[in-house]
C-alpha positions in Angstrom: 209.4 97.8 95.3 207.1 94.8 94.9 205.1 93.5 97.8 204.7 89.9 98.4 201.1 88.8 97.9 201.0 87.3 101.4 201.9 90.7 103.0 199.3 92.7 101.1 196.7 94.4 103.3 194.1 93.6 100.6 194.8 90.0 100.4 191.6 89.1 102.2 189.7 90.7 99.2 191.9 89.4 96.4 192.3 85.8 97.7 189.5 85.1 100.1 189.7 81.9 101.9 186.6 79.8 101.3 185.4 78.3 104.5 185.1 74.5 104.1 181.6 73.2 104.7 181.4 70.3 107.0 179.1 67.5 105.8 175.9 67.1 107.7 176.6 64.7 110.5 173.4 62.7 110.7 174.9 60.0 112.9 175.9 62.4 115.6 172.6 64.2 115.7 169.5 62.0 116.0 167.1 65.0 115.6 168.6 65.9 112.2 168.5 62.2 111.2 164.8 62.0 112.0 164.0 65.3 110.2 166.0 64.1 107.1 164.1 60.8 107.1 160.7 62.4 107.5 161.5 65.0 104.7 162.7 62.2 102.4 159.6 60.1 103.1 157.3 63.1 102.4 159.1 63.8 99.1 158.8 60.2 98.0 155.1 60.0 98.9 154.3 63.2 97.0 156.2 62.0 93.9 154.4 58.6 94.1 150.9 60.3 94.4 151.6 62.6 91.5 152.8 59.8 89.3 149.7 57.8 90.2 147.5 60.7 89.3 149.1 61.2 86.0 149.0 57.5 85.1 145.4 57.0 86.3 144.1 60.2 84.6 145.5 59.0 81.3 143.9 55.6 81.8 140.5 57.1 82.6 140.7 59.3 79.5 141.4 56.3 77.3 138.6 54.3 79.0 136.3 57.1 78.0 137.6 57.1 74.5 137.1 53.4 74.1 133.7 53.6 75.6 132.7 56.2 73.1 133.9 53.9 70.3 131.8 51.1 71.7 128.8 53.3 71.7 129.4 54.4 68.1 129.8 50.8 67.1 126.5 49.8 68.7 124.7 52.5 66.8 126.4 51.6 63.5 125.5 48.0 64.0 121.9 49.0 64.6 121.9 51.2 61.5 123.5 48.4 59.5 120.6 46.1 60.5 117.9 48.5 59.3 117.9 47.6 55.5 117.4 43.9 56.2 113.7 44.3 56.7 113.1 47.4 54.6 111.5 46.8 51.2 112.9 50.1 49.8 116.4 49.0 50.4 117.9 47.7 47.2 120.7 45.2 46.9 123.5 47.8 46.9 122.2 49.2 50.2 121.9 45.7 51.7 125.4 44.8 50.6 126.8 48.0 52.1 124.9 47.4 55.3 126.1 43.8 55.5 129.8 44.8 54.9 129.5 47.6 57.5 127.9 45.3 60.1 130.4 42.5 59.7 133.4 44.9 59.8 132.0 46.7 62.9 131.1 43.5 64.7 134.6 42.2 64.2 136.2 45.4 65.5 133.8 45.5 68.4 135.5 42.5 70.0 138.9 44.3 69.7 137.5 47.3 71.5 135.9 45.1 74.2 139.3 43.4 74.7 141.0 46.8 75.1 138.4 48.0 77.6 138.9 44.8 79.6 142.6 45.5 79.6 141.8 48.9 81.0 139.8 47.4 83.9 136.3 47.8 82.4 134.6 44.4 82.8 131.5 45.1 80.9 129.7 48.3 79.6 126.2 48.7 80.8 123.8 48.1 77.8 121.8 51.1 78.9 125.0 53.2 78.5 125.6 51.8 75.0 121.9 52.5 74.1 122.5 56.2 74.7 124.1 56.4 71.3 120.8 55.6 69.5 119.9 58.4 67.2 116.1 58.4 66.6 116.4 60.9 63.8 118.1 58.2 61.7 114.9 56.1 61.7 112.7 59.1 60.9 115.0 60.2 58.0 115.1 56.7 56.6 111.3 56.4 56.9 110.8 59.6 54.9 113.4 58.6 52.4 111.7 55.2 51.9 108.4 56.9 51.1 110.2 59.2 48.5 112.2 56.4 46.9 115.5 58.0 48.2 116.3 55.3 50.7 119.8 54.4 49.3 120.9 58.0 49.1 119.7 58.8 52.6 121.1 55.6 54.0 124.5 56.3 52.5 124.5 59.9 53.8 123.6 58.8 57.3 126.1 55.9 57.3 128.9 58.1 56.1 128.3 60.6 58.9 128.3 57.9 61.5 131.4 56.2 60.1 133.2 59.6 59.9 132.4 60.2 63.6 133.4 56.7 64.4 136.7 57.1 62.6 137.4 60.4 64.5 136.8 58.5 67.8 139.2 55.8 66.8 141.8 58.3 65.8 141.5 60.0 69.2 141.9 56.7 71.0 144.8 55.8 68.8 146.6 59.0 69.7 146.1 58.4 73.4 146.7 54.7 73.3 149.6 52.5 74.3 151.6 50.5 71.8 149.2 47.4 72.0 146.1 49.6 71.6 147.6 51.4 68.6 148.3 48.0 66.9 144.6 47.1 67.4 143.1 50.5 66.5 145.1 51.0 63.3 143.3 48.2 61.3 139.9 49.4 62.6 140.7 52.9 61.3 141.7 51.5 58.0 138.6 49.4 57.8 136.4 52.4 58.4 138.3 54.2 55.6 137.6 51.4 53.2 133.9 51.4 54.1 133.6 55.2 53.5 135.5 55.1 50.2 133.1 52.6 48.6 130.3 54.6 47.1 
């Protein structure tokens, strides 16, 4: 004999009735409404603060990247000016120095524009001067006495340009679309300078 499912003593296990949850009635309970509003406000504030931290930390990192590029440019321009008044510097050295100086000066204005867009009005000249490498002058002075000025100049310039290129690549990787568009030709220009021997 078959039993009807409704008459089964185990019906409560096999077909449990799911209690219906009543929606939270915020209108009828002002305390719950206030708690819900406070909780929502706290969540919104926390999310806003976290987003601001993420956005501003990325901006500070890129400011630092661009500042390091500006420092490297300052030193390269200084080094590119050295052969002008050195009697040991031949025409190939002066030509290389002039090309390097012109290329770096033109890219310097791009970096300055990017820094201004990031909120940096002007970099302190003392901060830019921290990139000066006194060993460059000493090495070139010794090379000048040994008739090895061009070789030493080229070696030093290649190292500085390689470092500069690394800094540009780092800023490119961290930059926004507009910065990437400005940094790409700078990177390619450095590559052209280092490939001319």
